[in-house]
KEDRENBA-546476 format. One record per residue (C-alpha): residue number from 1; x, y, z. Coordinates in Angstrom, 1 decimal. Each point is the difference from the previous one (the first is absolute). Last residue first. Example, Ala and Ser with C-alpha at 12.3 -4.5 7.8 and 13.67 -1.06 7.14 Angstrom:
<atoms>
[2, [13.7, -1.1, 7.1]]
[1, [-1.4, -3.4, 0.7]]
</atoms>
This chain:
<atoms>
[412, [0.4, 11.1, -35.4]]
[411, [1.3, -1.0, 3.3]]
[410, [0.4, 3.4, 1.6]]
[409, [-3.3, 1.6, -1.4]]
[408, [-1.8, -3.0, 2.1]]
[407, [2.0, 0.8, 3.1]]
[406, [-1.0, 3.6, -0.3]]
[405, [-3.6, -1.0, -0.1]]
[404, [0.3, -2.5, 2.7]]
[403, [1.7, 2.6, 2.3]]
[402, [3.3, -1.3, 1.0]]
[401, [0.7, -0.9, 3.5]]
[400, [3.1, 1.5, 1.6]]
[399, [-1.9, 2.7, 1.8]]
[398, [-2.3, -2.5, 1.9]]
[397, [3.1, -2.3, 0.4]]
[396, [1.6, 2.7, 2.3]]
[395, [-3.2, -0.3, 2.1]]
[394, [0.5, -3.8, 0.5]]
[393, [3.7, 0.8, 0.4]]
[392, [-0.7, 2.1, 3.2]]
[391, [-1.1, -3.2, 1.8]]
[390, [3.3, -1.9, -0.6]]
[389, [2.2, 2.4, 2.1]]
[388, [-2.4, -0.1, 3.0]]
[387, [-0.5, -3.6, -0.6]]
[386, [3.7, -0.8, 0.3]]
[385, [0.0, 1.8, 3.2]]
[384, [-2.7, -2.3, 1.0]]
[383, [2.1, -3.0, -0.9]]
[382, [2.7, 1.4, 2.2]]
[381, [-2.6, 0.5, 2.9]]
[380, [-0.9, -3.7, -0.3]]
[379, [3.3, -1.5, -0.5]]
[378, [2.2, 2.0, 2.7]]
[377, [-1.5, -2.0, 2.9]]
[376, [0.9, -3.4, -1.7]]
[375, [3.6, 1.3, -0.2]]
[374, [1.3, -0.2, -3.4]]
[373, [3.2, -1.8, -1.2]]
[372, [-1.8, -3.4, 0.8]]
[371, [-2.7, 0.8, -2.7]]
[370, [-3.3, 1.5, 1.0]]
[369, [0.4, 2.8, -2.4]]
[368, [0.6, -2.3, -3.1]]
[367, [-2.6, -2.7, 0.8]]
[366, [-2.8, 2.4, 0.8]]
[365, [1.0, 2.5, -2.6]]
[364, [-0.1, -2.4, -2.9]]
[363, [-3.0, 1.5, -1.6]]
[362, [-1.7, -2.3, -2.8]]
[361, [-0.4, 2.9, -2.6]]
[360, [3.0, -1.2, -2.1]]
[359, [-1.0, -3.7, -0.5]]
[358, [-3.8, 1.1, -1.0]]
[357, [1.6, 3.0, -2.0]]
[356, [1.7, -2.5, -2.2]]
[355, [-3.0, -2.4, -0.7]]
[354, [-2.5, 2.9, -0.3]]
[353, [2.5, 1.7, -2.5]]
[352, [0.2, -3.0, -2.0]]
[351, [-4.0, -0.5, -0.1]]
[350, [-0.6, 3.6, -0.8]]
[349, [2.7, 0.2, -2.7]]
[348, [-1.4, -3.3, -1.6]]
[347, [-3.4, 1.8, 0.2]]
[346, [1.3, 3.0, -2.0]]
[345, [2.1, -2.1, -2.5]]
[344, [-3.3, -1.5, -1.0]]
[343, [-1.9, 3.2, 0.0]]
[342, [2.3, 1.8, -2.2]]
[341, [2.0, 3.3, 0.1]]
[340, [2.6, -0.5, 3.0]]
[339, [3.0, 2.1, -0.1]]
[338, [-1.0, 2.4, 2.9]]
[337, [-0.2, -3.1, 2.3]]
[336, [3.7, -0.7, -0.4]]
[335, [0.8, 2.9, 2.7]]
[334, [-2.2, -1.8, 2.5]]
[333, [1.5, -3.3, -0.9]]
[332, [3.7, 1.4, 1.0]]
[331, [-1.4, 1.1, 3.3]]
[330, [-1.5, -3.4, 0.6]]
[329, [3.3, -1.6, -0.8]]
[328, [1.9, 2.0, 2.6]]
[327, [-2.6, -1.0, 2.8]]
[326, [0.3, -3.5, -1.2]]
[325, [3.8, 0.0, 0.5]]
[324, [-0.2, 1.8, 3.2]]
[323, [-2.6, -2.3, 1.6]]
[322, [1.9, -3.1, -1.4]]
[321, [3.2, 1.0, 1.7]]
[320, [-1.7, 1.3, 3.4]]
[319, [-1.9, -2.9, 1.1]]
[318, [2.5, -2.6, 0.8]]
[317, [1.6, -2.5, -2.7]]
[316, [-1.4, -3.2, 1.2]]
[315, [-3.3, 0.6, 2.0]]
[314, [-0.6, 3.2, -1.8]]
[313, [-0.4, -1.8, -3.3]]
[312, [-3.1, -1.8, 1.4]]
[311, [-1.6, 3.0, 0.9]]
[310, [0.9, 1.9, -3.1]]
[309, [-1.4, -2.9, -2.0]]
[308, [-3.3, 0.3, 1.8]]
[307, [-0.2, 3.6, -0.6]]
[306, [0.7, -0.4, -3.7]]
[305, [-2.6, -2.7, -0.5]]
[304, [-2.5, 2.4, 1.8]]
[303, [1.1, 2.7, -2.2]]
[302, [-1.3, -2.0, -3.0]]
[301, [-3.5, 0.4, 1.3]]
[300, [0.4, 3.7, 0.5]]
[299, [1.2, 0.7, -3.4]]
[298, [-2.8, -2.2, -1.5]]
[297, [-2.7, 1.7, 2.1]]
[296, [1.5, 3.4, -1.0]]
[295, [-0.3, -0.8, -3.7]]
[294, [-3.5, -1.2, 0.9]]
[293, [-0.9, 3.6, 0.3]]
[292, [1.0, 0.9, -3.4]]
[291, [-1.9, -3.1, -1.4]]
[290, [-3.4, 1.3, 1.9]]
[289, [0.3, 3.5, -1.3]]
[288, [0.7, -1.1, -3.6]]
[287, [3.5, 0.5, -1.4]]
[286, [0.6, 2.9, -2.4]]
[285, [3.7, 0.1, 0.4]]
[284, [0.4, 3.6, 1.4]]
[283, [-3.4, 0.4, 1.8]]
[282, [-0.9, -3.4, 1.3]]
[281, [3.5, -1.3, 0.5]]
[280, [1.5, 3.2, 1.3]]
[279, [-3.0, 0.4, 2.3]]
[278, [0.3, -3.6, 1.6]]
[277, [3.8, 0.2, 0.5]]
[276, [-0.1, 3.5, 1.5]]
[275, [-0.3, -0.7, 3.9]]
[274, [1.7, -3.4, 0.0]]
[273, [2.8, 1.3, -2.1]]
[272, [0.8, 3.0, 2.4]]
[271, [0.0, -2.3, 3.2]]
[270, [3.8, -0.9, -0.3]]
[269, [1.1, 3.6, -0.4]]
[268, [1.1, 2.0, 3.0]]
[267, [-0.3, -3.0, 2.3]]
[266, [3.1, -1.4, -1.6]]
[265, [1.8, 3.1, 0.3]]
[264, [-0.7, 0.5, 3.7]]
[263, [0.7, -3.8, 0.6]]
[262, [3.4, 0.3, -1.3]]
[261, [0.5, 2.9, 2.1]]
[260, [-0.8, -1.7, 3.2]]
[259, [1.9, -3.1, -0.9]]
[258, [3.1, 1.9, -0.7]]
[257, [-0.3, 2.1, 3.2]]
[256, [-0.6, -3.2, 2.1]]
[255, [2.9, -1.6, -1.7]]
[254, [2.2, 3.0, 1.1]]
[253, [-0.9, 0.2, 3.6]]
[252, [0.6, 3.2, 1.6]]
[251, [-3.6, 1.2, -0.8]]
[250, [-1.3, -2.8, 2.3]]
[249, [1.8, 1.5, 3.1]]
[248, [-2.1, 3.0, -0.2]]
[247, [-3.1, -2.0, 0.9]]
[246, [-3.5, 1.6, -0.4]]
[245, [-3.2, -1.5, 1.1]]
[244, [1.7, -1.5, 3.2]]
[243, [-1.8, -3.1, 1.4]]
[242, [-2.9, 0.6, 2.0]]
[241, [-0.3, -1.8, 3.5]]
[240, [-3.5, -1.2, 0.9]]
[239, [0.9, -3.6, 0.2]]
[238, [-2.3, -0.9, -2.8]]
[237, [2.7, -0.4, -2.5]]
[236, [2.1, -2.2, 2.1]]
[235, [-0.5, -3.3, -1.8]]
[234, [-3.1, -0.2, -2.2]]
[233, [0.3, -3.7, -0.4]]
[232, [-2.8, -1.1, 2.2]]
[231, [-3.0, 0.8, -2.2]]
[230, [-2.6, -2.4, 0.8]]
[229, [-2.3, 1.1, -2.8]]
[228, [1.2, 3.6, -1.2]]
[227, [1.1, -0.7, -3.7]]
[226, [-2.3, -2.7, -0.8]]
[225, [-2.9, 1.9, 1.8]]
[224, [1.0, 3.0, -2.0]]
[223, [0.0, -1.5, -3.3]]
[222, [-3.5, -1.4, -0.4]]
[221, [-1.8, 3.3, 1.0]]
[220, [2.5, 1.8, -2.2]]
[219, [-1.0, -2.2, -3.1]]
[218, [-3.5, 0.5, 0.5]]
[217, [0.2, 3.8, 0.4]]
[216, [2.2, 0.3, -3.2]]
[215, [-2.5, -2.1, -2.1]]
[214, [-2.7, 2.3, 1.4]]
[213, [1.9, 3.0, -1.1]]
[212, [0.6, -1.3, -3.5]]
[211, [-3.8, -0.6, -0.3]]
[210, [-0.7, 3.5, 1.1]]
[209, [2.4, 1.1, -2.7]]
[208, [-1.9, -1.8, -2.5]]
[207, [-3.2, 1.4, 1.5]]
[206, [1.0, 3.5, -0.6]]
[205, [1.7, -0.4, -3.4]]
[204, [-2.9, -1.5, -1.8]]
[203, [-1.9, -3.2, 0.4]]
[202, [0.6, -1.8, -3.3]]
[201, [2.5, 2.1, -1.8]]
[200, [2.5, 0.2, 3.0]]
[199, [-0.6, -3.7, 1.3]]
[198, [2.2, -2.2, -2.2]]
[197, [2.9, 2.5, -0.3]]
[196, [-0.1, 1.2, 3.6]]
[195, [-0.2, -3.7, 1.4]]
[194, [2.9, -1.0, -2.4]]
[193, [2.2, 3.0, 1.2]]
[192, [-0.8, -0.7, 3.7]]
[191, [0.9, -3.8, -0.3]]
[190, [3.3, 0.6, -1.8]]
[189, [1.2, 2.8, 1.9]]
[188, [-0.7, -1.9, 3.2]]
[187, [2.0, -3.1, -1.2]]
[186, [2.7, 2.4, -0.9]]
[185, [0.3, 1.3, 3.7]]
[184, [-0.6, -3.4, 1.6]]
[183, [3.1, -1.3, -1.4]]
[182, [1.9, 2.3, 2.4]]
[181, [-0.9, -2.5, 2.7]]
[180, [1.5, -2.9, -1.8]]
[179, [3.2, 2.0, -0.2]]
[178, [-0.2, 0.9, 3.5]]
[177, [-0.2, -3.5, 1.1]]
[176, [2.9, -1.2, -2.3]]
[175, [2.3, 2.7, 1.1]]
[174, [-0.8, -0.8, 3.6]]
[173, [0.7, -3.7, -0.2]]
[172, [3.3, 0.1, 2.2]]
[171, [-1.6, 2.1, 2.6]]
[170, [-3.9, 0.2, -0.1]]
[169, [-2.9, 0.8, 2.4]]
[168, [1.2, 3.6, 0.5]]
[167, [-0.2, 0.7, -3.8]]
[166, [-3.8, -0.6, 0.3]]
[165, [-0.8, 2.3, 2.6]]
[164, [2.2, 2.8, -1.8]]
[163, [-1.8, -0.7, -3.4]]
[162, [-3.4, 0.5, 1.3]]
[161, [0.7, 2.9, 2.5]]
[160, [1.9, 2.2, -2.6]]
[159, [-2.4, 0.2, -2.9]]
[158, [-3.3, 0.6, 1.8]]
[157, [0.6, 3.6, 1.0]]
[156, [1.1, 1.1, -3.3]]
[155, [-3.0, -1.9, -1.5]]
[154, [-2.3, 2.2, 1.9]]
[153, [1.7, 3.2, -0.9]]
[152, [0.0, -0.7, -3.8]]
[151, [-3.4, -1.2, 0.0]]
[150, [-1.1, 3.5, 1.5]]
[149, [2.4, 2.2, -1.7]]
[148, [-0.3, -1.0, -3.8]]
[147, [-3.1, -2.3, -0.2]]
[146, [-2.2, 2.2, 2.3]]
[145, [1.4, 3.5, 0.0]]
[144, [1.5, 0.1, -3.6]]
[143, [-3.3, -1.8, -1.2]]
[142, [-2.1, 3.0, 1.6]]
[141, [2.4, 2.4, -1.5]]
[140, [-0.7, -1.2, -3.6]]
[139, [-3.6, -0.1, 0.3]]
[138, [-2.5, -3.0, -0.1]]
[137, [0.6, -1.7, 3.3]]
[136, [-2.6, -2.3, 1.5]]
[135, [1.8, -3.3, -0.8]]
[134, [3.2, 1.7, 1.4]]
[133, [-1.8, 0.4, 3.3]]
[132, [-0.1, -3.8, 0.1]]
[131, [3.6, -0.4, -0.9]]
[130, [1.1, 2.7, 2.6]]
[129, [-1.9, -1.8, 2.9]]
[128, [1.7, -3.2, -1.0]]
[127, [3.3, 1.4, 0.5]]
[126, [-0.7, 1.9, 3.2]]
[125, [-1.7, -3.1, 1.7]]
[124, [3.0, -2.3, -1.3]]
[123, [2.4, 2.5, 1.5]]
[122, [-1.9, 0.3, 3.3]]
[121, [-0.2, -4.0, 0.4]]
[120, [3.7, -0.6, -1.0]]
[119, [1.3, 3.1, 2.0]]
[118, [-2.1, -0.6, 3.2]]
[117, [1.4, -3.6, -0.1]]
[116, [3.7, 1.1, -0.5]]
[115, [-0.2, 2.5, 2.8]]
[114, [2.9, -2.0, 1.8]]
[113, [2.3, 3.2, 0.6]]
[112, [2.6, -1.0, -2.9]]
[111, [-3.1, -0.3, -2.3]]
[110, [-0.9, 3.5, 0.8]]
[109, [3.6, 1.1, -0.6]]
[108, [-0.1, -1.6, -3.6]]
[107, [-3.5, 1.2, -0.7]]
[106, [1.3, 3.7, -0.1]]
[105, [2.9, -0.2, -2.5]]
[104, [-2.2, -2.8, -1.9]]
[103, [-2.2, 2.9, -0.8]]
[102, [2.1, 1.2, -2.5]]
[101, [-0.1, -3.4, -2.1]]
[100, [-3.8, -0.2, -0.6]]
[99, [-0.1, 3.8, 0.1]]
[98, [2.0, 0.1, -3.1]]
[97, [-1.6, -2.9, -1.8]]
[96, [-3.6, 1.5, 0.6]]
[95, [1.2, 3.6, -0.9]]
[94, [1.4, -1.2, -3.3]]
[93, [-3.0, -2.2, -0.8]]
[92, [-2.1, 3.1, 0.2]]
[91, [2.6, 2.2, -1.6]]
[90, [-0.1, -1.9, -3.1]]
[89, [-3.2, 1.7, -1.0]]
[88, [1.6, 3.3, -0.3]]
[87, [2.7, -1.6, -2.3]]
[86, [-2.7, -1.8, -2.0]]
[85, [-1.6, 3.4, -0.7]]
[84, [-3.3, 1.0, 1.7]]
[83, [-2.6, 1.6, -2.2]]
[82, [-2.5, -2.9, 0.3]]
[81, [0.3, -2.2, 2.9]]
[80, [-1.6, -3.1, -0.6]]
[79, [1.3, -0.2, -3.4]]
[78, [3.8, -0.1, 0.8]]
[77, [-1.0, -1.2, 3.3]]
[76, [-0.4, -3.4, -1.3]]
[75, [3.5, -0.4, -1.3]]
[74, [1.6, 1.4, 3.4]]
[73, [-2.4, -2.1, 1.9]]
[72, [1.3, -3.2, -1.9]]
[71, [3.3, 1.1, 0.6]]
[70, [-0.5, 0.1, 3.7]]
[69, [0.2, -3.6, 0.2]]
[68, [3.4, -0.1, 1.8]]
[67, [-1.5, 2.1, 2.9]]
[66, [-2.8, -2.5, 0.4]]
[65, [2.2, -2.9, 0.1]]
[64, [2.6, 1.9, 2.3]]
[63, [-2.2, 0.3, 3.0]]
[62, [-2.9, -2.3, -1.0]]
[61, [1.8, -3.4, -0.8]]
[60, [2.8, 1.2, 2.3]]
[59, [-2.4, -0.6, 2.7]]
[58, [-1.0, -3.3, -1.2]]
[57, [3.4, -1.2, -0.2]]
[56, [0.6, 1.3, 3.6]]
[55, [-2.5, -2.5, 1.0]]
[54, [1.3, -2.8, -2.0]]
[53, [3.5, 0.7, 1.4]]
[52, [-1.4, 0.2, 3.4]]
[51, [-1.6, -3.3, -0.4]]
[50, [3.5, -1.3, -1.1]]
[49, [1.3, 1.1, 3.5]]
[48, [-2.7, -1.8, 2.0]]
[47, [0.5, -3.2, -1.9]]
[46, [3.8, 0.0, 0.6]]
[45, [2.7, 2.2, -1.3]]
[44, [3.4, 1.2, 1.1]]
[43, [-0.4, 1.3, 3.6]]
[42, [2.7, 2.2, 1.3]]
[41, [1.4, -1.1, 3.5]]
[40, [0.7, 3.0, 2.1]]
[39, [3.0, -0.7, 2.2]]
[38, [-1.0, -0.5, 3.8]]
[37, [0.8, 2.8, 2.3]]
[36, [1.7, -1.2, 3.3]]
[35, [-2.0, -0.4, 2.9]]
[34, [0.9, 2.1, 3.1]]
[33, [0.2, -2.1, 3.2]]
[32, [-0.9, 1.5, 3.2]]
[31, [1.9, -1.4, 2.9]]
[30, [-2.2, -1.9, 2.6]]
[29, [1.4, -3.5, -1.2]]
[28, [3.3, 1.0, 1.2]]
[27, [0.3, -2.5, 2.8]]
[26, [3.2, 0.8, 2.4]]
[25, [2.5, -3.0, -0.2]]
[24, [3.1, 2.0, -0.6]]
[23, [-0.3, 3.7, 1.3]]
[22, [-1.5, 2.5, -2.3]]
[21, [2.8, 2.5, -1.4]]
[20, [-0.2, 3.3, 1.6]]
[19, [-2.3, 2.6, -1.3]]
[18, [1.9, 3.0, -1.5]]
[17, [-0.7, 3.4, 1.2]]
[16, [0.5, 2.8, -2.5]]
[15, [3.4, 1.4, -0.4]]
[14, [1.8, 2.6, 2.2]]
[13, [2.4, 2.1, -1.8]]
[12, [3.6, -0.4, 1.1]]
[11, [1.4, 0.1, -3.6]]
[10, [0.9, -3.7, 0.1]]
[9, [-3.8, -0.9, 0.6]]
[8, [-1.2, -0.9, 3.5]]
[7, [-2.1, -3.1, 0.4]]
[6, [-2.9, 0.1, 2.6]]
[5, [-1.0, -3.1, 2.3]]
[4, [1.8, 1.7, 2.9]]
[3, [-0.1, 3.7, 0.1]]
[2, [3.1, 1.6, -1.9]]
[1, [2.9, 1.2, 2.1]]
</atoms>
């Protein structure tokens, strides 16, 4: 027979002892009560959140703004680095944009572990160091090391923390917030291009680059307090638990695959015009160096309108439809570039491409990968898998870019 207080299964196996029911009237205050988990309430705005938007706007001002204005360096290096072809010079910008994306596969897990403060300050220090060392560079390999590798690594570390902290402060209005953040990129491209054009003939290359470095330092010192002050929306990122870097389940999801390959092909070509617009305008169409540089300013300025329209449209139609349409039109405009033979049509092309590109470049990853059909824990590693695919497209773009001389022969 079984001992009293024990239950015996039908198979005759003695089970674990079960405590008898407490008699009626006995106090149970001493019993331990396990609290139930409260649902996480995602904030949607407020003063703190909009200050983060402005802080991340300043980060994008430098991270993407400096990348988008590489066309002015491409044009200047044509004479600053004699003997180097435009294709060889484009390796500088290609490496910088490649590293900006590829470092995301490392900065993502670091962000999950709560190291976002070290990433922000460390990335800014590396970027500013690269800019200051660029002012001392006179050889091709030195520019590759400073502007191509050093600034690329620093910007890659900065990209993830800013946008991730901001996106956690919004739910319904997240598309609008990230659209405003992305407007920092063209603003940065405009300011840096104008600074370069106005100072390069007055104070020389070295001090022009230093002035750009001082602007970068000042904006970072303003941005980081806005991003980090009173930060209470970091969720579980500082819990010390790293999310998976590689999740095989993501590759079984068809929408994720389609989105990944769409990004791959979009990243392959969308920066090519910004690298070559000034050189093409100056050497093929006979524009002055200043007017050729302002073609980039025009494209960046109009792209601000495109980004704002994309954010507003996303609230009604979702983020994917306008993104895919504008990405397709951007590809068509890249092909239409070969038919431009006048200055007026070239400036019109720069404005049109900037507007369409501005709508296509706003990344819908946050809204798409965080949809209800995806687990929250899957979103971060899935986006890093997307980056692994997209990062190689920056190098593929290097081989798809036409050398300036070859392109000039094509359009004759």
